[in-house]
C-alpha positions as CSV (number, residue, x, y, z in Angstrom):
1,M,7.9,5.8,-50.7
2,T,9.1,3.4,-52.7
3,L,12.2,2.0,-53.0
4,N,13.1,1.2,-56.2
5,T,16.1,-0.9,-56.9
6,S,16.2,-0.7,-60.7
7,R,17.3,2.6,-61.0
8,S,19.7,3.4,-63.9
9,S,22.0,6.2,-62.9
10,V,23.1,7.7,-59.2
11,D,23.5,11.4,-58.5
12,S,27.5,11.8,-59.6
13,K,28.4,13.2,-55.9
14,D,26.8,10.3,-53.9
15,S,28.5,7.5,-56.1
16,P,31.7,6.0,-56.4
17,S,33.8,6.1,-59.7
18,D,33.4,3.0,-61.7
19,S,36.8,2.0,-61.3
20,D,35.6,1.7,-57.2
21,P,35.0,-2.2,-56.5
22,M,32.1,-0.8,-54.4
23,S,30.5,1.1,-57.5
24,K,27.0,-0.2,-58.2
25,S,25.8,-2.3,-60.5
26,P,22.2,-1.2,-61.6
27,E,20.4,-4.5,-62.0
28,K,21.5,-5.4,-58.7
29,L,20.4,-4.7,-55.6
30,K,23.2,-3.8,-53.4
31,I,22.7,-5.4,-49.4
32,G,24.7,-4.6,-46.1
33,I,24.6,-7.1,-43.6
34,I,25.4,-6.5,-40.1
35,V,25.1,-9.3,-37.3
36,N,25.4,-8.6,-33.4
37,P,26.9,-12.0,-32.3
38,V,25.4,-11.6,-28.6
39,A,22.0,-10.5,-29.4
40,G,19.5,-12.5,-27.7
41,L,22.0,-14.7,-25.6
42,G,20.1,-13.3,-22.5
43,G,16.8,-14.6,-23.3
44,P,16.9,-18.4,-22.6
45,A,19.1,-17.5,-19.5
46,G,15.9,-15.7,-18.1
47,L,18.2,-12.3,-18.1
48,K,15.6,-9.7,-19.6
49,G,18.4,-8.6,-22.2
50,S,21.8,-8.9,-23.7
51,D,23.1,-5.5,-22.9
52,E,24.8,-6.5,-20.1
53,L,25.6,-10.4,-20.1
54,P,27.7,-12.2,-17.3
55,D,31.0,-13.5,-18.1
56,N,30.0,-17.2,-18.0
57,I,27.2,-16.6,-20.8
58,S,28.5,-18.7,-23.6
59,T,28.7,-16.8,-27.1
60,Q,29.8,-20.0,-28.8
61,A,26.5,-21.1,-29.8
62,S,25.5,-17.4,-31.6
63,R,21.4,-17.3,-31.4
64,S,21.6,-14.0,-33.8
65,T,24.2,-16.0,-36.3
66,E,21.6,-19.0,-36.4
67,R,18.6,-16.8,-37.2
68,A,20.7,-14.7,-39.7
69,R,21.6,-17.8,-41.3
70,R,18.1,-19.2,-41.8
71,A,17.3,-15.8,-43.5
72,L,20.2,-15.7,-46.0
73,E,20.4,-19.5,-46.7
74,S,17.3,-19.2,-48.5
75,L,18.3,-16.8,-51.0
76,V,21.2,-18.6,-52.1
77,D,19.5,-19.4,-55.4
78,V,19.2,-15.7,-56.4
79,Q,22.4,-15.0,-55.5
80,S,23.3,-13.5,-58.6
81,S,20.8,-10.9,-58.3
82,F,22.3,-9.2,-55.3
83,E,25.7,-8.0,-54.2
84,L,26.8,-8.5,-50.2
85,L,28.7,-6.3,-48.4
86,C,29.3,-7.2,-44.6
87,A,30.9,-6.5,-41.5
88,P,33.6,-8.6,-40.7
89,S,34.4,-11.4,-38.7
90,V,31.8,-12.6,-36.4
91,M,29.6,-9.4,-37.0
92,G,28.8,-11.4,-40.8
93,E,31.8,-12.3,-42.7
94,D,32.1,-15.7,-41.0
95,L,28.3,-16.5,-41.9
96,L,28.3,-15.7,-45.7
97,E,31.8,-17.5,-46.0
98,D,30.2,-20.5,-44.3
99,L,27.2,-20.3,-46.8
100,G,29.3,-19.7,-49.7
101,L,27.7,-16.6,-50.7
102,A,30.2,-13.5,-52.4
103,H,30.7,-10.7,-50.3
104,T,33.2,-8.0,-50.0
105,V,33.9,-6.9,-46.4
106,I,33.9,-3.4,-45.0
107,G,35.4,-1.8,-42.0
108,A,37.1,-3.3,-38.9
109,I,36.5,-4.8,-35.5
110,D,39.6,-3.7,-33.4
111,Q,39.4,-6.4,-31.2
112,L,36.5,-9.0,-29.7
113,P,33.8,-9.0,-28.1
114,C,32.5,-6.4,-30.5
115,T,30.7,-3.3,-29.6
116,A,28.0,-1.0,-30.1
117,L,30.5,1.4,-31.6
118,D,31.7,-1.2,-34.1
119,T,28.2,-1.3,-35.2
120,E,27.7,1.9,-35.4
121,T,30.9,2.7,-37.6
122,I,30.3,0.0,-40.0
123,C,26.9,0.9,-40.2
124,Q,28.3,4.1,-41.6
125,Q,30.9,2.7,-43.8
126,L,28.0,0.3,-45.6
127,I,25.9,3.1,-46.4
128,A,29.0,5.2,-47.8
129,C,28.8,2.4,-50.2
130,S,25.6,3.3,-51.6
131,I,24.0,0.0,-50.5
132,D,20.4,-0.2,-51.0
133,L,19.2,-2.0,-47.9
134,L,21.3,-2.3,-44.8
135,V,20.1,-5.6,-42.9
136,F,21.0,-6.2,-39.5
137,V,20.6,-8.7,-36.8
138,G,19.7,-8.6,-33.4
139,G,17.3,-7.0,-30.9
140,D,16.3,-3.1,-29.9
141,G,19.4,-2.5,-28.6
142,T,21.1,-3.2,-32.3
143,A,17.9,-1.4,-33.5
144,R,19.5,1.6,-31.4
145,N,22.8,1.4,-32.6
146,I,21.8,1.1,-36.2
147,V,19.3,4.6,-35.4
148,N,22.9,6.4,-34.7
149,G,24.8,5.1,-37.2
150,V,22.1,6.1,-40.2
151,R,21.5,9.3,-38.4
152,D,25.2,10.2,-38.5
153,S,26.0,8.4,-42.1
154,V,25.5,10.3,-45.5
155,R,22.3,9.0,-46.1
156,P,20.0,9.8,-43.2
157,E,16.9,8.1,-45.0
158,Q,18.9,4.6,-45.4
159,A,16.5,1.7,-46.0
160,C,16.9,-0.9,-43.2
161,L,15.4,-3.9,-42.3
162,G,15.9,-5.8,-38.7
163,I,16.2,-9.9,-38.5
164,P,14.8,-10.1,-34.8
165,A,17.4,-12.0,-32.8
166,G,16.9,-10.4,-29.6
167,V,15.4,-10.7,-26.1
168,K,13.7,-7.3,-26.5
169,M,12.2,-6.9,-29.6
170,H,9.4,-4.2,-28.6
171,S,10.2,-1.7,-32.2
172,S,8.4,-2.0,-35.4
173,V,11.7,-2.0,-37.5
174,F,11.8,-6.2,-37.5
175,A,10.5,-8.7,-39.8
176,I,8.2,-11.4,-38.1
177,N,11.0,-14.1,-38.0
178,P,14.1,-14.8,-40.0
179,E,11.8,-16.5,-43.3
180,T,10.2,-13.6,-43.7
181,A,12.6,-11.0,-43.4
182,A,13.8,-13.3,-46.5
183,E,10.9,-13.0,-48.4
184,L,10.9,-9.2,-48.4
185,I,14.4,-9.2,-49.5
186,R,13.5,-11.6,-52.3
187,L,10.8,-9.0,-53.4
188,L,13.1,-6.5,-53.3
189,V,15.4,-8.6,-55.7
190,E,12.9,-9.8,-57.9
191,N,10.6,-7.0,-58.5
192,G,12.4,-3.9,-57.7
193,L,9.7,-2.1,-56.2
194,V,8.7,-2.2,-52.4
195,D,7.0,0.3,-50.1
196,I,8.8,2.4,-47.6
197,R,7.3,3.0,-44.7
198,T,9.0,4.9,-41.4
199,Q,8.8,2.4,-38.3
200,E,9.9,3.3,-34.6
201,V,13.0,2.1,-32.6
202,R,11.7,1.6,-28.9
203,D,14.1,0.3,-25.8
204,I,13.6,-0.3,-22.5
205,D,15.8,0.2,-19.4
206,E,17.1,-3.5,-18.7
207,A,18.3,-2.5,-15.2
208,L,14.5,-1.9,-14.2
209,F,13.0,-4.8,-16.7
210,R,14.9,-6.8,-14.3
211,E,13.0,-5.7,-11.5
212,G,9.7,-6.2,-13.0
213,R,9.9,-2.5,-14.5
214,V,8.5,-1.8,-18.1
215,S,10.1,1.8,-19.4
216,S,9.8,1.5,-22.8
217,K,10.2,4.7,-24.8
218,F,10.6,6.1,-27.9
219,Y,14.1,6.4,-29.2
220,G,14.4,6.8,-33.4
221,E,12.8,6.1,-36.2
222,L,14.4,3.9,-39.4
223,Q,13.2,3.7,-42.8
224,V,12.0,0.3,-43.8
225,P,10.8,-2.0,-46.3
226,E,7.4,-3.0,-46.0
227,Q,4.8,-5.5,-47.9
228,G,1.7,-7.1,-46.6
229,E,2.2,-8.4,-43.0
230,F,5.8,-8.9,-43.2
231,L,6.5,-6.9,-39.8
232,Q,5.8,-7.0,-36.4
233,Q,4.0,-4.3,-34.7
234,T,5.5,-1.9,-32.4
235,K,4.7,-3.4,-28.8
236,N,1.7,-2.3,-27.0
237,S,2.5,-1.4,-23.5
238,G,0.8,0.4,-20.8
239,R,-2.4,0.1,-22.1
240,E,-5.1,-0.5,-19.3
241,I,-6.6,-4.3,-19.1
242,E,-9.3,-4.7,-17.0
243,E,-9.2,-6.2,-13.6
244,L,-12.7,-7.9,-13.7
245,V,-11.7,-9.9,-16.9
246,L,-8.1,-10.9,-15.9
247,A,-9.6,-12.2,-12.5
248,D,-12.2,-14.2,-14.4
249,I,-9.6,-15.6,-16.3
250,G,-7.5,-16.3,-13.4
251,A,-10.3,-17.9,-11.5
252,Y,-11.2,-20.3,-14.5
253,V,-7.6,-21.6,-14.7
254,V,-7.3,-22.2,-11.3
255,E,-10.9,-24.1,-11.4
256,E,-9.0,-26.4,-14.2
257,L,-5.5,-26.7,-12.5
258,E,-4.7,-30.6,-12.1
259,P,-2.8,-32.1,-9.4
260,E,0.9,-33.3,-9.9
261,I,0.9,-31.0,-13.1
262,Y,4.1,-28.8,-13.3
263,Y,2.4,-25.5,-14.7
264,F,4.8,-22.9,-16.2
265,V,3.3,-19.3,-15.5
266,G,4.8,-16.9,-18.1
267,P,5.8,-13.7,-18.4
268,G,2.9,-10.4,-19.0
269,S,0.0,-9.8,-16.6
270,T,-2.4,-12.1,-18.1
271,P,-0.7,-15.1,-17.1
272,K,0.1,-13.6,-13.3
273,C,-3.3,-13.3,-12.7
274,V,-3.1,-17.0,-12.1
275,L,-0.7,-16.6,-9.6
276,D,-2.8,-13.5,-8.1
277,E,-6.0,-15.9,-8.0
278,L,-3.8,-18.3,-5.1
279,G,-2.3,-15.3,-3.7
280,L,1.0,-16.5,-4.7
281,P,3.8,-13.9,-5.7
282,A,4.8,-14.0,-9.3
283,T,7.7,-12.9,-11.9
284,L,6.1,-10.5,-14.2
285,L,8.5,-10.8,-16.8
286,G,9.6,-14.6,-16.1
287,F,8.8,-17.7,-15.7
288,D,7.4,-19.2,-12.2
289,V,6.6,-23.0,-11.9
290,L,3.4,-23.9,-9.8
291,H,2.6,-27.5,-8.9
292,N,-0.2,-28.4,-6.7
293,E,-1.3,-24.8,-6.2
294,A,2.1,-24.3,-4.6
295,L,4.9,-22.2,-6.1
296,L,7.6,-24.4,-6.9
297,A,10.7,-22.0,-7.9
298,S,10.7,-18.3,-9.5
299,D,12.2,-16.8,-12.6
300,V,13.4,-19.9,-14.0
301,D,15.3,-20.0,-17.6
302,A,15.6,-22.8,-20.1
303,D,17.2,-24.9,-18.7
304,M,15.5,-25.7,-15.8
305,L,12.3,-25.9,-17.7
306,L,13.9,-28.5,-19.7
307,K,14.5,-30.3,-16.4
308,Y,10.9,-30.4,-15.6
309,C,9.6,-31.7,-18.9
310,Q,12.6,-34.1,-19.0
311,Q,11.7,-35.3,-15.4
312,A,7.9,-35.1,-15.5
313,P,7.6,-36.1,-19.3
314,G,3.9,-35.4,-20.5
315,Q,2.9,-33.8,-17.0
316,C,3.9,-30.1,-17.5
317,V,1.9,-27.2,-19.1
318,A,2.9,-23.7,-20.4
319,I,0.7,-21.0,-19.5
320,I,1.5,-18.3,-21.9
321,T,-0.2,-15.1,-23.6
322,A,0.5,-13.0,-26.5
323,I,2.2,-9.8,-26.9
324,G,-0.6,-7.0,-26.9
325,G,-0.1,-4.8,-30.5
326,Q,2.2,-7.7,-32.0
327,G,0.6,-11.1,-31.5
328,H,3.8,-13.0,-30.9
329,L,3.0,-15.6,-28.8
330,I,6.4,-17.7,-28.8
331,G,9.6,-16.3,-29.3
332,R,9.1,-12.8,-27.8
333,G,9.6,-12.4,-24.1
334,N,9.2,-15.8,-23.6
335,Q,12.4,-17.1,-25.0
336,Q,13.2,-19.4,-21.7
337,L,10.6,-21.8,-23.8
338,S,13.2,-22.5,-26.2
339,P,13.1,-25.3,-28.8
340,Q,14.4,-28.2,-26.7
341,V,11.3,-27.5,-24.1
342,L,8.8,-26.9,-26.7
343,K,9.8,-30.5,-28.3
344,C,9.4,-31.9,-24.8
345,L,6.2,-29.8,-23.7
346,G,4.1,-30.4,-26.9
347,R,1.8,-28.2,-28.5
348,D,-1.6,-29.9,-26.5
349,N,0.7,-28.8,-23.6
350,I,0.4,-24.7,-24.2
351,K,-2.0,-22.8,-22.7
352,V,-2.9,-19.6,-24.1
353,L,-4.4,-16.7,-22.1
354,A,-5.7,-13.6,-23.3
355,T,-8.8,-10.9,-23.0
356,K,-10.9,-10.3,-25.8
357,T,-9.6,-6.8,-26.4
358,K,-6.1,-8.4,-26.8
359,I,-7.2,-10.3,-29.5
360,T,-9.4,-7.8,-31.2
361,E,-6.8,-5.4,-31.4
362,L,-5.1,-7.6,-33.7
363,Q,-7.6,-6.9,-36.6
364,R,-7.3,-10.3,-37.7
365,R,-3.9,-10.4,-37.8
366,P,-2.9,-14.3,-36.2
367,L,-1.0,-14.9,-33.5
368,L,2.6,-15.6,-34.0
369,I,5.0,-18.2,-33.4
370,D,9.2,-17.5,-33.8
371,S,10.6,-20.0,-31.4
372,N,14.1,-20.2,-33.6
373,D,13.4,-23.4,-34.7
374,A,11.3,-23.6,-38.4
375,E,10.0,-27.5,-38.0
376,I,8.4,-26.3,-34.7
377,D,7.3,-23.3,-36.3
378,K,5.6,-24.7,-39.2
379,A,4.3,-27.6,-37.1
380,W,2.7,-25.4,-34.2
381,S,0.6,-23.3,-37.0
382,G,-2.9,-23.5,-37.1
383,R,-5.9,-22.7,-34.9
384,V,-5.1,-22.6,-31.2
385,E,-7.5,-22.8,-27.8
386,V,-7.7,-19.1,-26.2
387,I,-9.2,-18.7,-22.7
388,T,-10.6,-15.1,-22.8
389,G,-12.5,-15.3,-19.7
390,Y,-14.6,-17.7,-17.0
391,R,-15.6,-20.8,-18.9
392,D,-15.0,-18.5,-22.0
393,K,-12.7,-19.8,-24.8
394,I,-12.6,-19.0,-28.8
395,Y,-10.0,-20.8,-31.5
396,Y,-7.6,-18.6,-33.1
397,S,-5.1,-18.5,-35.5
398,L,-1.5,-19.0,-34.8
399,S,1.1,-18.8,-37.9
400,C,4.8,-18.7,-38.4
401,G,4.2,-16.2,-41.1
402,Y,5.8,-18.6,-44.1
403,E,5.0,-22.1,-45.6
């Protein structure tokens, strides 16, 4: 299926009248924008999601708004080639006002904070305005809301694109990062023709996730523009990994541990093998701090990791792995490694673990970094050392997906 944004006519029963301010200009791409302002706020706090945020979590510095800004500000130079329709207030309007991008506000929010129902309702209202592309900013929970809205809209085949900003992003409807989302939009604006693929939306049970159990299930599908390797792959969960390989990796890493170094052991069964080798309990879905082969702290957040880095500069090392299937090394599931933490750590103090099976399944696609800091993403791109077994290492490409 191909999305053709250069069509010169629209079926009259689906099209607003010529006098309608929402009527489509045939030479312009028409884009709808919805931002979930609370998406991703639970990540740095180690909450495993943002569906049920505690009252003390600040929403003033919205991660999703910042990431939407990164995507949209690079499109200012071609703004004459597209029209923007957006959700009101913090769900899109405020950002577009700040960027100076012309826009039309659709729908209303009864009260703040906005809700999932607001997302679903405004989604349907935007689609009713004959948009070509619906761009939403959030995580898997937001993607579920979009599925609901699209399913009940006047055009269930609506093309959609996610800008990743949540904690849980197992779905394949998201671009790799805000910059690659912008590149996809630019391709649509400049060329008018982009392939459309049916992609999965998946989500997990956050309550079980916080208990260390992953229950990911298929929720629905969206039609998503696709070009090259701009979209992330569906999270590959539940795949069996050979215990002996993990044991070998764990044994080698423990053999190489240095005294007085603080090791931040990240999420996933692969880093967990290090603590398993030492006979220590592990937080499967969070960061634990290891020091002199003893567990110093469990399930720590970004602020705590930053304190360790500041108190022991040059003596902290993060042990992490990539997400199977997707290849994301930084920015998915380990957002406790905030840009501030990464700057303090330094690229040389990242220890990457992965089985050769996990690397092979990437089919030569690079590992990915999406730290929420474009400068870090670019500076850290290049070849990284990956421990794949006992005294067994390879070098593999790490990429931010943009120049």
